[in-house]
N, C-alpha and C positions, 0 to 999 in steps of 0.2 A: 430659377431666374436665368434667362439667356444672357450671354455675353455677346459682344459684337460678332464674334465668329459664329456662334450658334444661330444667331438671328440671320446672318448672311447665309449660312448653310441651309437652314429651313426655308428661307424666302427664295432661294435659287430653285427649289423644287416645286414651288407653287405653280399650278396651271400647266404643268408638264407631265409627260408620261410617267415620270417617277414620283409624282406627288404622293406624300404619305396620307394615310386615312385621317380624316378630320371629323370632329363632332362639334357643332356650334362654334366653328372657327378655330378650334384648338386641336392640336395633335391628339389622335385617339389611339390608345393602346388597350387592346382587349385583355392582354395578359402581361404579367410583370416582366417576363423575359423580353418582350417586345420593347418596352421602355428601357430596359437595361442594355439591349442591343443598340438601340438608337443612341443612347448616351455614350456607350463605349465607342461607337463609330465616330461620333463627334469628337470625343476626347483624343482618339488616336490620330485623327486627321488634324486636329488643332495642334498636336505635338509635332506635326510635320512628317509623320511616317508615310503619308500619301496625300496627293492633291485631291481636294473635294470634288473637283470637276471630273477627275479620272474615276473616282468612285461612282459619281452620278452616271457616267457613260457605261460603266459595268452594270449598274442597277438597271438602266434602260435596256441593256442587252439581255440581262437575266429575265426581265419582264417579257421581252420579245421572244426569248427562247420558249417560255411557258406558252405564250400566245400561239406559237407555230406548232406546238404539239397537236397531234390528232386528238379530237375531243375525247375519244375512248381512252387515250393514254394520259390525259391531263390529270394531275392531282388536283384536288380542290384548290381554288384560288386562295392564296395567303400572301399578302404584300410583304410581310416581314420574313417569310421563308425566302422570297426573292432577294430581299434586302440582305439577309444573312449570306446567301450564296454569292452576292456581289462583293460583300466584305471579305469573304474567304478568298475570292479571286484576287482582289487588290492586295491583301496581306501577303499572299504567296508571291504574286508578281513583283511586289516591292521588296521581297525577301525579309519581311518583318517576321515571318514564321516560315518554317520549311514544310514540305509536304508531309514528312514524317511527324512533325509536331502537330499538324492539323489532324492527321489520322489518329494520333494518340488522344487528343482532346475530343474529337468527334466520336470516338469509340464509346465513350460514356454518355453521349447525348441521348436522352430519352426519346423514343420514337413518338411522333405525334399520333393522336388517335386515328387520324384518317390515313396514315401511311401503312 
């Protein structure tokens, strides 16, 4: 169930470059980690660690970075990989986590099958 903040955050993304995948009008998550990432991002923003609009702008930038890659160098499209990258940028920029902490956490992150 969405609270007012979650409803606001999700609705701010509708019809824009950063719109999350949907199926039958509802948010669509192909894998559990995507749902967890989305929920974690909402929770951290709701707690005031970063501004939702700042995160959105980083997400739009992350999507744009992928779009500007030469086709031969582009990894397969994955919205939530871009979402994850934007979250990492915002967390580091707002000093919620340090670069060293991110490196430590990401060292154990399993590689995606297409990477």
